[in-house]
C-alpha positions as semicolon CSV with decimal commas, in nm:
position;residue;x (nm);y (nm);z (nm)
1;X;0,014;-0,036;0,028
2;X;0,132;0,365;-0,113
3;X;0,174;0,623;0,132
4;X;-0,150;0,808;-0,032
5;X;-0,357;0,525;-0,009
6;X;-0,281;0,514;0,384
7;X;-0,385;0,821;0,448
8;X;-0,667;0,747;0,215
9;X;-0,802;0,476;0,426
10;X;-0,743;0,638;0,782
11;X;-1,154;0,676;0,828
12;X;-1,321;0,412;0,805
13;X;-1,734;0,538;0,888
14;X;-1,827;0,080;0,859
15;X;-1,551;0,049;1,206
16;X;-1,581;0,374;1,355
17;X;-1,964;0,319;1,359
18;X;-1,912;-0,081;1,489
19;X;-1,698;0,110;1,776
20;X;-1,935;0,342;1,877
21;X;-2,261;0,048;1,851
22;X;-2,048;-0,151;2,132
23;X;-2,070;0,151;2,327
24;X;-2,360;0,153;2,296
25;X;-2,495;-0,178;2,263
26;X;-2,719;-0,079;1,915
27;X;-2,669;-0,236;1,588
28;X;-2,438;-0,034;1,313
29;X;-2,714;0,088;1,110
30;X;-2,876;0,230;1,340
31;X;-2,493;0,433;1,389
32;X;-2,408;0,423;1,049
33;X;-2,803;0,573;0,938
34;X;-2,722;0,793;1,221
35;X;-2,380;0,997;1,133
36;X;-2,486;0,967;0,779
37;X;-2,827;1,227;0,901
38;X;-2,596;1,443;1,112
39;X;-2,340;1,425;0,837
40;X;-2,617;1,591;0,588
41;X;-2,703;1,863;0,877
42;X;-2,974;1,746;1,031
43;X;-2,968;1,844;1,444
44;X;-2,992;1,647;1,718
45;X;-3,303;1,733;1,856
46;X;-3,457;1,686;1,469
47;X;-3,319;1,410;1,467
48;X;-3,423;1,261;1,765
49;X;-3,824;1,391;1,744
50;X;-3,910;1,363;1,350
51;X;-3,631;1,036;1,231
52;X;-3,746;0,821;1,491
53;X;-3,731;0,538;1,219
54;X;-3,435;0,599;1,043
55;X;-3,241;0,574;1,378
56;X;-3,452;0,274;1,561
57;X;-3,511;0,492;1,800
58;X;-3,207;0,608;1,943
59;X;-3,288;0,939;2,173
60;X;-3,073;1,285;2,204
61;X;-2,815;1,177;2,446
62;X;-2,724;0,826;2,196
63;X;-2,690;1,060;1,849
64;X;-2,486;1,340;2,112
65;X;-2,213;1,062;2,201
66;X;-2,231;0,925;1,819
67;X;-2,157;1,291;1,742
68;X;-1,879;1,350;1,939
69;X;-1,738;1,003;1,938
70;X;-1,742;1,088;1,483
71;X;-1,587;1,428;1,583
72;X;-1,291;1,191;1,763
73;X;-1,226;1,003;1,573
74;X;-1,247;1,231;1,212
75;X;-0,949;1,405;1,517
76;X;-0,758;1,036;1,569
77;X;-0,740;1,004;1,181
78;X;-0,627;1,397;1,087
79;X;-0,285;1,347;1,367
80;X;-0,247;0,945;1,205
81;X;-0,188;1,149;0,910
82;X;0,042;1,416;1,068
83;X;0,204;1,076;1,194
84;X;0,223;0,902;0,880
85;X;0,346;1,215;0,654
86;X;0,581;1,323;0,897
87;X;0,786;0,987;0,964
88;X;0,759;0,866;0,629
89;X;0,945;1,226;0,490
90;X;1,234;1,090;0,677
91;X;1,204;0,817;0,498
92;X;1,123;0,546;0,848
93;X;0,830;0,432;0,769
94;X;0,855;0,071;0,735
95;X;0,533;-0,226;0,688
96;X;0,560;-0,285;1,098
97;X;0,534;0,045;1,213
98;X;0,292;0,184;0,950
99;X;0,053;-0,115;1,036
100;X;0,085;-0,028;1,415
101;X;-0,004;0,326;1,361
102;X;-0,336;0,194;1,164
103;X;-0,446;-0,065;1,401
104;X;-0,375;0,261;1,682
105;X;-0,763;0,351;1,878
106;X;-0,545;0,527;2,107
107;X;-0,422;0,883;2,125
108;X;-0,174;0,826;2,350
109;X;-0,026;0,499;2,225
110;X;-0,026;0,680;1,891
111;X;0,213;0,918;2,069
112;X;0,453;0,698;2,272
113;X;0,477;0,546;1,914
114;X;0,533;0,831;1,701
115;X;0,738;0,957;1,964
116;X;1,096;0,821;1,832
117;X;1,021;1,068;1,509
118;X;0,844;1,321;1,697
119;X;1,115;1,649;1,613
120;X;1,304;1,748;1,931
121;X;1,432;1,957;2,049
122;X;1,824;2,016;2,087
123;X;1,841;1,729;2,370
124;X;2,205;1,623;2,517
125;X;2,154;1,258;2,253
126;X;2,082;1,515;2,004
127;X;2,435;1,695;2,075
128;X;2,595;1,316;2,133
129;X;2,512;1,230;1,783
130;X;2,620;1,554;1,636
131;X;2,999;1,493;1,799
132;X;3,006;1,095;1,660
133;X;2,915;0,870;1,935
134;X;2,619;0,703;1,756
135;X;2,820;0,383;1,741
136;X;2,925;0,373;2,093
137;X;2,575;0,378;2,155
138;X;2,462;0,094;1,921
139;X;2,754;-0,096;2,097
140;X;2,604;-0,030;2,441
141;X;2,240;-0,124;2,321
142;X;2,372;-0,446;2,174
143;X;2,519;-0,564;2,472
144;X;2,733;-0,789;2,307
145;X;3,045;-0,921;2,442
146;X;3,356;-0,673;2,347
147;X;3,644;-0,760;2,090
148;X;3,896;-0,534;2,280
149;X;3,976;-0,367;2,568
150;X;3,658;-0,167;2,704
151;X;3,958;0,170;2,680
152;X;4,048;0,061;2,342
153;X;3,684;0,060;2,284
154;X;3,595;0,440;2,358
155;X;3,971;0,521;2,285
156;X;3,796;0,554;1,905
157;X;3,591;0,796;1,990
158;X;3,757;1,083;2,143
159;X;3,767;1,348;1,958
160;X;3,872;1,685;2,058
161;X;3,833;1,875;1,718
162;X;3,415;1,755;1,809
163;X;3,418;1,795;2,178
164;X;3,522;1,447;2,290
165;X;3,823;1,474;2,520
166;X;3,846;1,201;2,672
167;X;3,695;0,844;2,684
168;X;3,487;0,965;2,985
169;X;3,309;1,232;2,797
170;X;3,286;0,948;2,489
171;X;3,062;0,723;2,715
172;X;2,887;1,019;2,890
173;X;2,771;1,079;2,582
174;X;2,697;0,797;2,407
175;X;2,447;0,613;2,773
176;X;2,281;0,984;2,673
177;X;2,224;0,831;2,343
178;X;2,092;0,463;2,524
179;X;1,868;0,678;2,794
180;X;1,692;0,808;2,530
181;X;1,594;0,573;2,308
182;X;1,516;0,363;2,660
183;X;1,269;0,625;2,678
184;X;1,142;0,602;2,311
185;X;1,039;0,227;2,299
186;X;0,727;0,204;2,288
187;X;0,649;-0,087;2,483
188;X;0,903;0,080;2,738
189;X;0,624;0,434;2,731
190;X;0,369;0,260;2,755
191;X;0,436;0,012;3,064
192;X;0,555;0,370;3,292
193;X;0,218;0,525;3,179
194;X;0,052;0,193;3,326
195;X;0,217;0,270;3,628
196;X;0,176;0,565;3,755
197;X;-0,179;0,515;3,711
198;X;-0,110;0,336;4,075
199;X;0,085;0,587;4,138
200;X;0,017;0,879;4,460
201;X;-0,087;1,220;4,385
202;X;0,024;1,428;4,662
203;X;0,050;1,808;4,780
204;X;0,185;2,055;4,921
205;X;0,195;2,371;5,051
206;X;0,435;2,603;4,918
207;X;0,725;2,746;5,226
208;X;0,530;3,121;5,313
209;X;0,224;3,007;5,160
210;X;-0,024;2,896;5,492
211;X;-0,035;3,245;5,546
212;X;-0,322;3,380;5,306
213;X;-0,408;2,954;5,158
214;X;-0,659;2,871;5,395
215;X;-0,909;2,768;5,111
216;X;-0,699;2,506;5,024
217;X;-0,582;2,359;5,392
218;X;-0,713;1,984;5,363
219;X;-0,446;2,038;5,077
220;X;-0,127;2,140;5,248
221;X;-0,009;1,775;5,311
222;X;-0,228;1,520;5,147
223;X;-0,157;1,165;4,943
224;X;-0,389;0,950;4,810
225;X;-0,410;0,701;4,509
226;X;-0,416;0,867;4,182
227;X;-0,645;0,663;4,011
228;X;-0,913;0,698;4,259
229;X;-0,863;1,100;4,306
230;X;-1,261;1,196;4,173
231;X;-1,236;1,470;3,955
232;X;-1,341;1,776;4,222
233;X;-1,073;1,648;4,445
234;X;-0,818;1,700;4,150
235;X;-0,920;2,004;3,990
236;X;-0,934;2,180;4,362
237;X;-0,559;2,111;4,382
238;X;-0,454;2,180;4,066
239;X;-0,631;2,550;4,140
240;X;-0,446;2,589;4,460
241;X;-0,156;2,495;4,241
242;X;-0,245;2,793;3,938
243;X;-0,229;3,017;4,265
244;X;0,132;2,932;4,366
245;X;0,007;2,762;4,757
246;X;0,023;2,395;4,614
247;X;0,323;2,184;4,518
248;X;0,127;1,917;4,300
249;X;0,311;1,591;4,171
250;X;0,299;1,230;4,112
251;X;0,464;1,029;4,382
252;X;0,684;0,748;4,159
253;X;0,748;0,444;4,360
254;X;1,095;0,377;4,216
255;X;1,149;0,070;4,477
256;X;0,894;-0,089;4,222
257;X;1,024;0,028;3,902
258;X;1,336;0,019;3,943
259;X;1,465;-0,312;3,954
260;X;1,219;-0,379;3,659
261;X;1,359;-0,132;3,455
262;X;1,712;-0,293;3,540
263;X;1,548;-0,633;3,487
264;X;1,452;-0,512;3,133
265;X;1,674;-0,282;2,939
266;X;1,999;-0,481;3,115
267;X;1,984;-0,850;2,912
268;X;2,401;-0,854;3,001
269;X;2,528;-0,910;3,332
270;X;2,921;-0,943;3,215
271;X;2,941;-0,687;2,954
272;X;3,218;-0,477;2,997
273;X;2,987;-0,123;3,004
274;X;2,711;-0,255;3,279
275;X;2,805;-0,051;3,580
276;X;2,790;0,238;3,306
277;X;2,428;0,107;3,191
278;X;2,320;0,066;3,542
279;X;2,372;0,376;3,597
280;X;2,196;0,515;3,288
281;X;1,858;0,340;3,340
282;X;1,869;0,536;3,642
283;X;1,861;0,844;3,388
284;X;1,607;0,717;3,237
285;X;1,405;0,702;3,434
286;X;1,461;1,012;3,651
287;X;1,540;1,214;3,369
288;X;1,310;1,092;3,058
289;X;1,032;0,781;3,197
290;X;0,902;0,967;3,477
291;X;0,902;1,330;3,394
292;X;0,739;1,203;3,077
293;X;0,456;0,975;3,250
294;X;0,351;1,247;3,519
295;X;0,327;1,468;3,243
296;X;0,101;1,229;3,035
297;X;-0,099;1,114;3,375
298;X;-0,162;1,470;3,516
299;X;-0,295;1,523;3,144
300;X;-0,524;1,244;3,140
301;X;-0,676;1,270;3,536
302;X;-0,702;1,688;3,399
303;X;-0,923;1,587;3,084
304;X;-1,161;1,333;3,334
305;X;-1,214;1,530;3,593
306;X;-1,268;1,798;3,314
307;X;-1,548;1,576;3,216
308;X;-1,641;1,477;3,519
309;X;-1,689;1,888;3,597
310;X;-1,803;1,947;3,264
311;X;-2,129;1,685;3,317
312;X;-2,186;1,808;3,588
313;X;-2,210;2,176;3,486
314;X;-2,467;2,082;3,230
315;X;-2,662;1,870;3,424
316;X;-2,709;2,135;3,678
317;X;-2,796;2,416;3,375
318;X;-3,057;2,149;3,259
319;X;-3,255;2,100;3,557
320;X;-3,225;2,515;3,650
321;X;-3,271;2,623;3,224
322;X;-3,603;2,335;3,308
323;X;-3,677;2,471;3,622
324;X;-4,094;2,463;3,677
325;X;-4,180;2,857;3,512
326;X;-4,477;3,031;3,720
327;X;-4,640;3,104;3,420
328;X;-4,802;3,433;3,254
329;X;-4,868;3,645;3,488
330;X;-4,827;4,024;3,603
331;X;-4,506;3,986;3,748
332;X;-4,316;4,268;3,976
333;X;-3,942;4,199;4,001
334;X;-3,736;4,347;4,360
335;X;-3,348;4,378;4,290
336;X;-3,314;4,437;4,630
337;X;-3,045;4,706;4,784
338;X;-2,899;4,868;5,074
339;X;-2,766;5,183;4,979
340;X;-2,872;5,291;4,602
341;X;-3,218;5,137;4,681
342;X;-3,427;4,837;4,547
343;X;-3,508;4,866;4,142
344;X;-3,878;4,749;4,104
345;X;-4,031;4,673;3,755
346;X;-4,318;4,515;3,640
347;X;-4,412;4,346;3,338
348;X;-4,759;4,181;3,216
349;X;-4,844;3,815;3,131
350;X;-4,621;3,803;2,790
351;X;-4,319;3,945;2,950
352;X;-4,315;4,278;2,794
353;X;-4,246;4,574;3,086
354;X;-4,511;4,853;3,181
355;X;-4,339;5,014;3,558
356;X;-4,041;5,057;3,721
357;X;-4,000;5,204;4,022
358;X;-3,661;5,278;4,311
359;X;-3,766;5,200;4,659
360;X;-3,564;5,225;4,996
361;X;-3,746;4,946;5,238
362;X;-3,433;4,860;5,401
363;X;-3,084;5,065;5,524
364;X;-2,978;5,319;5,582
365;X;-3,299;5,519;5,484
366;X;-3,542;5,221;5,598
367;X;-3,804;5,410;5,439
368;X;-4,112;5,111;5,478
369;X;-4,395;5,343;5,465
370;X;-4,297;5,515;5,162
371;X;-4,166;5,187;5,007
372;X;-4,498;5,024;5,136
373;X;-4,737;5,297;4,914
374;X;-4,491;5,306;4,600
375;X;-4,486;4,891;4,609
376;X;-4,856;4,820;4,647
377;X;-5,017;5,113;4,431
378;X;-4,782;4,943;4,182
379;X;-4,951;4,631;4,267
380;X;-5,293;4,731;4,322
381;X;-5,172;4,902;3,959
382;X;-5,082;4,661;3,739
383;X;-5,332;4,377;3,946
384;X;-4,971;4,161;3,990
385;X;-5,002;3,798;4,090
386;X;-4,609;3,732;4,163
387;X;-4,336;3,970;4,303
388;X;-3,981;3,791;4,245
389;X;-3,704;3,876;4,495
390;X;-3,354;3,893;4,359
391;X;-3,171;3,649;4,604
392;X;-2,813;3,886;4,614
393;X;-2,712;4,151;4,858
394;X;-3,037;4,279;5,095
395;X;-3,233;4,031;5,003
396;X;-3,400;3,852;5,266
397;X;-3,458;4,191;5,431
398;X;-3,605;4,294;5,161
399;X;-3,791;3,966;5,149
400;X;-3,937;4,057;5,572
401;X;-4,056;4,409;5,436
402;X;-4,297;4,259;5,072
403;X;-4,369;3,972;5,350
404;X;-4,545;4,241;5,598
405;X;-4,664;4,471;5,298
406;X;-4,861;4,135;5,200
407;X;-4,959;4,079;5,515
408;X;-5,100;4,435;5,672
409;X;-5,343;4,440;5,327
410;X;-5,452;4,102;5,280
411;X;-5,246;4,059;4,939
412;X;-5,261;3,726;4,748
413;X;-5,016;3,766;4,578
414;X;-4,714;3,533;4,620
415;X;-4,331;3,619;4,608
416;X;-4,048;3,434;4,522
417;X;-3,667;3,433;4,610
418;X;-3,516;3,455;4,267
419;X;-3,145;3,337;4,148
420;X;-2,990;3,663;3,997
421;X;-2,659;3,510;3,920
422;X;-2,542;3,645;3,628
423;X;-2,820;3,942;3,588
424;X;-2,541;4,169;3,604
425;X;-2,390;4,024;3,328
426;X;-2,735;4,002;3,132
427;X;-2,829;4,359;3,229
428;X;-2,509;4,512;3,080
429;X;-2,520;4,283;2,813
430;X;-2,586;4,452;2,449
431;X;-2,878;4,220;2,406
432;X;-2,994;4,380;2,723
433;X;-2,956;4,718;2,558
434;X;-3,080;4,668;2,226
435;X;-3,441;4,532;2,428
436;X;-3,497;4,825;2,666
437;X;-3,224;5,100;2,503
438;X;-3,386;5,373;2,716
439;X;-3,396;5,161;3,062
440;X;-3,135;5,215;3,342
441;X;-2,842;4,949;3,365
442;X;-2,976;4,870;3,765
443;X;-3,401;4,825;3,618
444;X;-3,258;4,568;3,316
445;X;-3,194;4,357;3,635
446;X;-3,504;4,399;3,847
447;X;-3,662;4,274;3,484
448;X;-3,462;4,008;3,419
449;X;-3,523;3,864;3,769
450;X;-3,931;3,901;3,704
451;X;-3,821;3,703;3,399
452;X;-3,729;3,419;3,543
453;X;-3,979;3,411;3,814
454;X;-4,231;3,435;3,484
455;X;-4,014;3,146;3,218
456;X;-3,657;3,040;3,350
457;X;-3,550;2,915;2,986
458;X;-3,658;3,196;2,780
459;X;-3,485;3,403;3,049
460;X;-3,165;3,204;3,095
461;X;-3,127;3,131;2,713
462;X;-2,984;3,558;2,703
463;X;-2,690;3,492;2,934
464;X;-2,365;3,316;2,898
465;X;-2,389;3,006;3,101
466;X;-2,126;3,039;3,275
467;X;-2,198;3,338;3,475
468;X;-2,508;3,184;3,584
469;X;-2,292;3,012;3,881
470;X;-2,392;2,607;3,871
471;X;-2,071;2,525;3,810
472;X;-1,793;2,320;3,972
473;X;-1,484;2,440;3,833
474;X;-1,645;2,614;3,592
475;X;-1,316;2,843;3,498
476;X;-1,019;2,571;3,501
477;X;-1,183;2,333;3,241
478;X;-1,077;2,360;2,894
479;X;-1,347;2,606;2,730
480;X;-1,478;2,491;2,428
481;X;-1,532;2,195;2,556
482;X;-1,766;2,365;2,826
483;X;-1,901;2,547;2,537
484;X;-2,049;2,293;2,373
485;X;-2,153;2,111;2,635
486;X;-2,348;2,369;2,737
487;X;-2,448;2,486;2,391
488;X;-2,603;2,154;2,376
489;X;-2,773;2,165;2,715
490;X;-3,016;2,501;2,609
491;X;-3,048;2,339;2,250
492;X;-3,269;2,070;2,392
493;X;-3,384;2,216;2,647
494;X;-3,524;2,456;2,417
495;X;-3,629;2,266;2,186
496;X;-3,786;1,927;2,455
497;X;-4,034;2,263;2,569
498;X;-4,137;2,424;2,192
499;X;-4,109;2,821;2,131
500;X;-4,337;3,083;2,074
501;X;-4,250;3,208;1,725
502;X;-4,489;3,464;1,760
503;X;-4,317;3,566;2,107
504;X;-4,003;3,431;2,154
505;X;-3,700;3,701;2,240
506;X;-3,397;3,646;1,931
507;X;-3,200;3,507;2,195
508;X;-3,462;3,260;2,274
509;X;-3,486;3,141;1,890
510;X;-3,150;3,120;1,798
511;X;-3,124;2,772;1,980
512;X;-3,372;2,674;1,795
513;X;-3,303;2,403;1,614
514;X;-3,201;2,470;1,217
515;X;-3,228;2,823;1,301
516;X;-2,912;3,000;1,504
517;X;-2,867;3,363;1,550
518;X;-2,871;3,554;1,213
519;X;-3,227;3,371;1,166
520;X;-3,351;3,442;1,517
521;X;-3,295;3,789;1,406
522;X;-3,427;3,809;1,062
523;X;-3,752;3,631;1,191
524;X;-3,799;3,890;1,450
525;X;-3,728;4,128;1,180
526;X;-4,008;3,985;1,006
527;X;-4,243;3,992;1,252
528;X;-4,199;4,341;1,367
529;X;-4,287;4,440;0,994
530;X;-4,559;4,221;0,897
531;X;-4,761;4,120;1,191
532;X;-4,776;3,808;1,361
533;X;-4,744;3,454;1,158
534;X;-5,055;3,313;1,163
535;X;-4,908;3,043;0,946
536;X;-4,582;2,771;1,048
537;X;-4,533;2,784;0,654
538;X;-4,513;3,186;0,651
539;X;-4,124;3,083;0,845
540;X;-4,077;3,043;0,423
541;X;-4,157;3,450;0,366
542;X;-3,828;3,540;0,613
543;X;-3,556;3,613;0,411
544;X;-3,288;3,298;0,365
545;X;-3,463;3,092;0,604
546;X;-3,554;2,757;0,293
547;X;-3,671;2,446;0,334
548;X;-3,356;2,237;0,503
549;X;-3,400;2,550;0,779
550;X;-3,764;2,523;0,790
551;X;-3,755;2,154;0,828
552;X;-3,532;2,143;1,090
553;X;-3,743;2,416;1,290
554;X;-4,113;2,339;1,204
555;X;-4,169;2,095;1,441
556;X;-4,074;2,336;1,750
557;X;-4,156;2,655;1,657
558;X;-4,543;2,739;1,819
559;X;-4,837;2,979;1,638
560;X;-5,104;2,988;1,868
561;X;-5,469;3,092;1,771
562;X;-5,337;3,017;1,366
563;X;-5,523;2,962;1,084
564;X;-5,457;2,565;1,064
565;X;-5,423;2,439;1,501
566;X;-5,154;2,140;1,392
567;X;-4,907;2,475;1,410
568;X;-4,944;2,466;1,791
569;X;-4,869;2,126;1,817
570;X;-4,547;1,942;1,769
571;X;-4,641;1,767;1,509
572;X;-4,412;1,829;1,209
573;X;-4,606;1,975;0,949
574;X;-4,447;1,699;0,722
575;X;-4,707;1,504;0,864
576;X;-5,016;1,686;0,895
577;X;-5,141;1,454;0,666
578;X;-5,129;1,180;0,857
579;X;-5,357;1,347;1,100
580;X;-5,585;1,466;0,833
581;X;-5,638;1,094;0,746
582;X;-5,755;0,990;1,096
583;X;-5,980;1,266;1,150
584;X;-6,133;1,115;0,814
585;X;-6,156;0,778;0,971
586;X;-6,329;0,910;1,274
587;X;-6,555;1,166;1,035
588;X;-6,440;1,458;1,197
589;X;-6,218;1,734;1,192
590;X;-5,862;1,788;1,266
591;X;-5,942;2,032;1,538
592;X;-6,208;1,796;1,718
593;X;-5,849;1,500;1,744
594;X;-5,688;1,772;1,920
595;X;-5,636;1,687;2,264
596;X;-5,923;1,430;2,224
597;X;-5,790;1,121;2,418
598;X;-6,117;0,942;2,435
599;X;-6,054;0,977;1,995
600;X;-5,733;0,940;1,926
601;X;-5,772;0,599;2,152
602;X;-6,028;0,474;1,888
603;X;-5,721;0,460;1,664
604;X;-5,474;0,176;1,571
605;X;-5,104;0,347;1,475
606;X;-5,045;0,022;1,257
607;X;-5,356;0,119;1,068
608;X;-5,141;0,524;0,946
609;X;-4,808;0,332;0,862
610;X;-4,653;0,326;0,503
611;X;-4,406;0,366;0,321
612;X;-4,441;0,708;0,426
613;X;-4,448;0,719;0,771
614;X;-4,335;0,477;1,028
615;X;-4,488;0,362;1,369
616;X;-4,243;0,595;1,573
617;X;-4,409;0,856;1,355
618;X;-4,719;0,736;1,407
619;X;-4,708;0,645;1,744
620;X;-4,557;1,014;1,882
621;X;-4,850;1,220;1,693
622;X;-5,146;1,030;1,847
623;X;-4,944;1,071;2,225
624;X;-4,930;1,486;2,054
625;X;-5,267;1,479;1,980
626;X;-5,371;1,322;2,328
627;X;-5,223;1,600;2,521
628;X;-5,071;1,850;2,226
629;X;-4,798;2,151;2,330
630;X;-4,778;1,929;2,656
631;X;-4,524;2,098;2,859
632;X;-4,235;1,917;3,051
633;X;-4,140;2,097;3,281
634;X;-4,255;2,069;3,713
635;X;-4,541;2,216;3,851
636;X;-4,464;2,534;3,963
637;X;-4,368;2,502;4,295
638;X;-4,278;2,766;4,584
639;X;-4,008;2,696;4,899
640;X;-4,070;2,904;5,217
641;X;-3,834;3,049;5,445
642;X;-3,808;3,091;5,834
643;X;-3,969;3,456;5,885
644;X;-3,694;3,431;6,214
645;X;-3,347;3,321;6,036
646;X;-3,211;3,602;5,805
647;X;-2,860;3,568;5,858
648;X;-2,561;3,297;5,957
649;X;-2,649;3,465;6,298
650;X;-2,977;3,341;6,329
651;X;-2,883;2,991;6,313
652;X;-2,836;2,755;6,524
653;X;-2,774;2,378;6,509
654;X;-3,027;2,154;6,519
655;X;-3,236;2,442;6,333
656;X;-3,476;2,248;6,040
657;X;-3,497;2,510;5,727
658;X;-3,670;2,495;5,412
659;X;-3,459;2,578;5,112
660;X;-3,382;2,586;4,784
661;X;-3,118;2,333;4,616
662;X;-2,865;2,577;4,409
663;X;-2,582;2,384;4,281
664;X;-2,531;2,020;4,295
665;X;-2,099;1,875;4,207
666;X;-1,944;1,531;4,283
667;X;-1,895;1,620;4,677
668;X;-2,258;1,706;4,780
669;X;-2,514;2,026;4,705
670;X;-2,568;2,351;4,819
671;X;-2,879;2,484;4,927
672;X;-3,041;2,887;4,941
673;X;-3,129;2,887;5,308
674;X;-3,244;3,200;5,304
675;X;-2,925;3,358;5,500
676;X;-2,725;3,512;5,189
677;X;-2,477;3,265;5,234
678;X;-2,526;2,911;5,059
679;X;-2,495;2,606;5,347
680;X;-2,343;2,240;5,180
681;X;-2,515;1,900;5,248
682;X;-2,181;1,697;5,217
683;X;-2,174;1,361;5,043
684;X;-2,218;1,162;5,335
685;X;-2,514;1,388;5,461
686;X;-2,740;1,365;5,146
687;X;-2,959;1,053;5,240
688;X;-2,974;0,787;5,534
689;X;-2,859;0,559;5,281
690;X;-2,498;0,527;5,151
691;X;-2,501;0,796;4,842
692;X;-2,235;0,811;4,580
693;X;-2,324;1,008;4,308
694;X;-2,538;1,378;4,412
695;X;-2,690;1,412;4,162
696;X;-2,923;1,083;4,153
697;X;-3,036;1,223;4,553
698;X;-3,127;1,590;4,445
699;X;-3,153;1,838;4,168
700;X;-3,099;2,234;4,126
701;X;-3,450;2,360;4,252
702;X;-3,558;2,128;4,464
703;X;-3,718;2,190;4,779
704;X;-3,577;2,043;5,051
705;X;-3,586;1,953;5,409
706;X;-3,273;2,012;5,618
707;X;-3,077;2,028;5,949
708;X;-2,797;2,244;6,074
709;X;-2,522;2,069;6,146
710;X;-2,237;2,262;6,218
711;X;-2,187;2,660;6,163
712;X;-1,881;2,868;6,094
713;X;-1,933;3,239;6,086
714;X;-1,529;3,348;6,015
715;X;-1,503;3,106;5,691
716;X;-1,855;3,124;5,560
717;X;-1,949;2,798;5,587
718;X;-2,281;2,623;5,659
719;X;-2,322;2,249;5,667
720;X;-2,621;2,092;5,658
721;X;-2,843;1,723;5,689
722;X;-3,117;1,566;5,455
723;X;-3,104;1,246;5,686
724;X;-3,381;1,170;5,896
725;X;-3,182;1,124;6,226
726;X;-2,919;1,354;6,255
């Protein structure tokens, strides 16, 4: 096989599909079809919802695994091309090496194979080769009995012109070449990587860094198995190292490794240079093999820890985006503050901004009378039904004030404390300025808080997910991978819920399958110029919105009160004919079918399966007709904070409280109990039974009952428990 043919055959779709199929325990044909659909520009939500026949029902999770696996396979193939090309250009590509590279399915093993041929910086071995010492190194590597005395053998390589003044220099240079040759052996490198994984990761505080580094105190003298370190501990240690507080390294197991290296590398104990080779084994290990193995393991641990941290962030983000919406009710948003006052904004049931004001119910002004009158007027004027209070500075003081106002005037208004993480980022963004150009940044923040209660998904998509604060070391992980994972979550959530095309903001529309930011802006511009859409097919009149974008997006866009009743459902326009056949069979109209479970139950899915539509699709259509536009999000509930607990100093050990889960990590869950400082339920306190994964017990947004275990005001730490017996 020629080199060019080799390069063309690196990415075999069939092999990739087979490997992914084994990973997911599905048939390779399902994988092949999914890859074809993705390659043709179809989105994951569209394939998962409307192409189930092609993939035999693969869900979004499986499709994203496939998408990621194909991308990694392409990256590996690309790297193989580079490796093969580089080695081939050196004239060193043997059939055996070529086959080994082609069969390699692991990136680290590929790099081990490439290591001897990789262009290197000027090394001690390279300098020795320039001095003509490679033949002497070959003698050492062969370890065969010499035909002449040791000194005479070395004397042949003494050359003052090449800076080899004596036999000691000749031997030292040759040993440098031997050490590098050994260190570049793929089998030896692989063995060292395996041994390093069984080593221990050690963290220690740097001299003079104890004071000021208290956050990392538990790692000042830390030691544990490298292959068992949890992601959050590894990332914490690496952050301590990045901040100059800690030293982190892999402790070498020399007592085990050195004897085995000597046994592996020293084949002839009676060889005249055995003593020099014994020292070379030690040099090879300490200078080349161990640092490389440690660096590789650290990178592997980082990759694994980052992947787990990203998964935690993505799951928390999904729970936050899919939080129950309070619904289309007139809502007042309060952005609390002390010195600058509390900003108030009113929005109607559609989210439209109506009014705003500033009140000063807390210190230093304590104008409760004036604040009460102003807020009461806004409630009565606009018929407010909800009050959303940001959970930042002055939150509990403001909540206490609002509670008293509602009680004193017997108002049937629901107050809810809302996370305001990222609200300040949104309020100063270009998007917020374009939405409310005439309003102050602080008023935009209050509007965002109100919107978050009314519809969390529609509002939170306007904010960079990293600014929302539900992650674990999100600034320490691979940022492109984090962005992709979070973008996937947002896309999944938006399309799962569906979007009202006549109400949605460009930010929300941009996450609909097949749309993106540019088309989202064009849809809104068209809507503003031509009025509300009355049919889905009118989207094709939007400039640059072609048939492919329409195919991908139409099923996820809703039109309420339009001419076609199916346009307000998840039934795709390509399947409207199926619904009409159902209506004909029952002698009713399409409108009669929608929402009528009794009528739908009279139909058999098999009766509508034909060459153009399969049973998966028909079953989904019938389920949608029974409950059209069903919101997959949970029912809206409100947590009740203890009225007499507003600050950490109000807490006592043993106190029973209700709170809201704000973040879930591998080591536990953080809970807002209304004291400006989230408490932590450690994984050991999450349940009466053993818990391996906190996310299996609680999710972001859950309302939980907890017991206060410990209070450390100085370190701002509150320990909580969910156990029934504490």
